[in-house]
N, C-alpha and C positions, 0 to 999 in steps of 0.2 A: 504494500500500500504506500502511496506517496506520503511524504511528511506533511502535516497540516500547515507548517509555516512556509512551505514551498509556494511561491506566487503562482506556479503553473500546476498546482495540485489538481485542479478540476479537470484540466486537459489530460493530465497523466492518468487520473482515475477513469476517464472515459476511454482512453486508449487501452487501459488494462482490462476493462469490462468487454470492450470490443474483441480483444485478443482471446479472452476466455470464451466468448460466444462462438467465435470462429472455430476454436478447438472442439467445443461441444458439438458443433455442426458436423465437423469432419469425423468425429467419433461416432455420431449417430448414423452418418452416411455409411461408414465402414460396417457397422453392425447391421444396417439395412441390407447391404450387399451380401453379407454372410448369411443373413436370414433367408434372403431370396435364393441363394445357392443351395441352402439346406432344403428348402421346399422343392426345388427342382430335382435335387438328388433323390429325395423321398419319392417323388412321382416317377422318376426313372426306375427306381427299384421296384415300385408297384407294377409298372408296365413290364419290366424285365421278368419278374416272378410270374406274371400272368402268361406271357408268351413262352417262358422256359418250360412250363408244365406241358403245353401243347407240343413243344419241340421234342421233349422227352418221349411223349407218346408216338410222335411221328417216327422216331428212331426205332422204337419197339415194333412198329407196324410192319416192318420189313421181315419179321419173323412170324411163325405161327402164333396166333393169339386168339383170345375171345373178345369180341367187340362188345362194348358196354354203352348203352344209351340211357340217359336219365330222363324220366318223365316226372318232374318234381313240381308240385303246386297246382294251381288251377289250370285246367286245359282251356285256354282262351286265345284269341288271335294275337294279342299283344304280350303274351307271356313266353317264358323259356319253354313251356310245354305246348306251344302252338303247333298246329298241324304242319305248317311250313318248316319249322325247325326240326321236328321229330321225323318227318318224312325225308328231309334232306339227309339227316344222319342215317336213317335206315337204308337209303339208296347207297350211300358211301360204304356202309358196312357190308351190305349184300354184294357189292361190286368188288370189294377188297379180296384179292386172291388169298392172302394169308390169314384172313378171318375165318376160322373153322366153325364158328357158331356165334349167335348174337343173344345178348341178354338185355331185355328192357327192364331196368330197375325202376319200379313205380312207387311213388309216394305222393298220392294225389286223391283229393276228395271228389274229383270229377270236374265238370264244367260244361262247355258248349257241346250239345249233341252233334252239331255239324262238324266241329273240329275233331271230336272223338270218332265220328263216322269216317272222316277222311283218313285218319290214321288206320282204323280197322280195315278199310278197303285196300289201302296201300300194302299193309302187311300181308293180306291174303294174295294180292297180285304178285308181290315179290316172292312169296313162298312158292307160288306156281312157277315163276320164272327161274328160281334157284332151288329146286327140290332137294338138293343134297346139303343145303346149309340150314340147319335148324335154328329156330328163334324161340326163346323162352321168356316168359314174364316172371319177374321176381318181385313180389310185393313186400314192402317194408312195413312202415307204420300203418298206412291206410291205402286201400285200393278199392275205392267205392264208386258206384254209379258210372260216370263217363270214363273213369280210369279202368273200371272193370270191362266196359265196352271195348276198350283197346286191348286189354289182356286176353280176352277170349279169342282173339284172332291168332294167337301164338300157338306153337305146338303143345306147350304145357305151361302150367302156372304153379310156381312154388311160393310158399308163404312161411312166415314165422308163426309159431303157435299163438302169439298174441296179436298178430295182424288183424285189423278190422277190414273185412272184405264183403262185397255184395252191394246192397242198396240199389237193386235193379228197379228203378222207377224214374219218374220225371216230376219236376216241381216248377212252379212259377210263383215268384215272390212279388208282392206289391203292397201298397198301403192305401187306406181309405181315410181321407181328411174331410169328408162332407160335413159331419156333425161339428167338427172343430170350426170350420169357416162359417157355419150357420150361427154358432154361439158367439163368434167374434164379430158377426155382422159383415162378413166379407162377401162381396158379390163376385161370383165366378163368371168370367167372360170367355167363352170358347166358340169360335166360328169354325165350321168344318164343311167340306164338300164331300159328300158320301155319307150315307145314313149311319154307318157304324164306324166312322173314322175316329170317333172319340172313345172307342171301347177301351176299358181298363184305365180310363183317366182317373187318377186318385182323388180328384175333387168332385166326381160325379157318383151317384149311387150305382151299384152293380145290379143290373136287371137279371131276371131269370134267363132271358135269352142269351145275355152275355156269358153267364155262368155255364150254360149248356154248350154254347159254341166253343168256349175256351177248353172246357173239359173234354170235348170231342177231339180237339187238337192234341191235348196231352195224352189221351188214350191212344191216338194213332202213333205218336212218338214212342209211347210205352210198348206198343205192339212191335214196332221196328226194333226196339232194344231187345225184347224177348226173343224175337226171331234171330237176331245176331248172336245171342247167347246160345240158343239151341243149335245154330249152325256151327258155332265154334266148339261147344262142349259135347254135343251129340249124346251118345248113350252113357257118357260119364256122369251126366246129371242123375242123381238118385233122389233128390228132394222132390216134394210136391209143389203145389201152387204157392206155398209160402215163400219159395225161392224168388218168385217174381213180385213179391208184395211190397218191396222197398225196404225190407228188414236187412240187417247186416249181421255178420257173425264173426267169431274169432277164426284165426287161420286154422286152428285145430278142428273146429266144427265144420269149416268149409271143405276140408278134405273128405269128411264123412258124407257131406251133401253133394259131392261131385263138382263143387264150384272151383276147386283147385286140385292139384295132383299130388302134392307132397310138401314136406317141410324142407326148407333149404335156403341158404343165403346166396348172394351172387358168387362169392368165392367157391361155395360148395358146388353150385351148378357148373361153373367153369371147370372145376377140377374133376368132379365125379360124373357129370352128365355129358358135357361137351368133350372133356378129356384134355383140355388145354388150360393150364392154370394161369398163364400170363394174360392179363386183362389190359386192353387199350380202350380208352374212352373216345367215343365218336360223337358225343352230344354236341349239337350246334347251339352254342350259347351266345348271348349278346356280348360284344366287347365293352371295354370300360366306358368309352364315349357314348355308346348306345344306351347303356344302363343309366348313366347320369342324365342324358337328355330326355329319355323316356320317362324316368321317374319324376323329373321336374315338370315336364309338360303334361303328362297323363294324369298325375295325381289330382290336380284341380278338376279336370274334366270328369274323371271317374267319380269324385265326390259329388260334384254337381248333378251328374246323371242319377246317382243313387238317391239323392235327396228329392229330386223331382220325379222319380219313378220312371225315367226314360230308359233305364237299363233293364226293364222288366221283360226279359226274354226267357223262354224255357231253358231249364238247365238240368243236365244229368248229374245231380249231386244231392 
């Protein structure tokens, strides 16, 4: 600090403060650069780890192996379990010369009947085109409804004794807000062209005609589901009509009902059934950028659709 009796002490003090400020700025700038470099290195490590896993699988794919495809979560157009992603992985696995068998590892409560139907159809087509390459379903925690629709297209289904499996049925979810808006004094304004265009509107009463019509649609979808199960399981089904009631069972019970063929994990099926213990994953998953953009962009739209009831489509779950 300058001496108080110095006639230039004010200027000296200002110069001292300015110098300290500049040093602090330089120090902050250096730490900012270090921080940005650290973030960049972290992101590079994440990307490297993501692609290194796939690179390791590609190296193993030049030897005999069992192909593994995950069906995880809701089966829907915008999910990792969408028909596009699953079918793409299936085609690669069936076409791979060194893949001696395929495992569909399923952990899903179901989802879209259309998406499930696409996957079922493609499995059956590929099995016909590649008759010497078996494909098995292995259910982990849950294989219900649309997920079971997919599983029945395979050569055999394996489960854990505690797996929840079945739920052969169709449901449609919606809400009714008519009484709420009446009590709040809210006037509903809906203009349509077409006598039944406003069917299932959550702010309008559900008429007997609406109920009968929608129930008929659900019954038709249920019939398609039942037929797919019968086509896939055939004489292995030993249960009665309760099998198609929408109920679900443990994996142990499902073997007795003919809904599945035995107990076993993915590694068990690869080793003991297919005969090739080495497993290579073929799942077609979103990359890091797709995951971030999809979650940020779709979350708001999905929430809005559920609140307004605009996502009320039949679901196999």
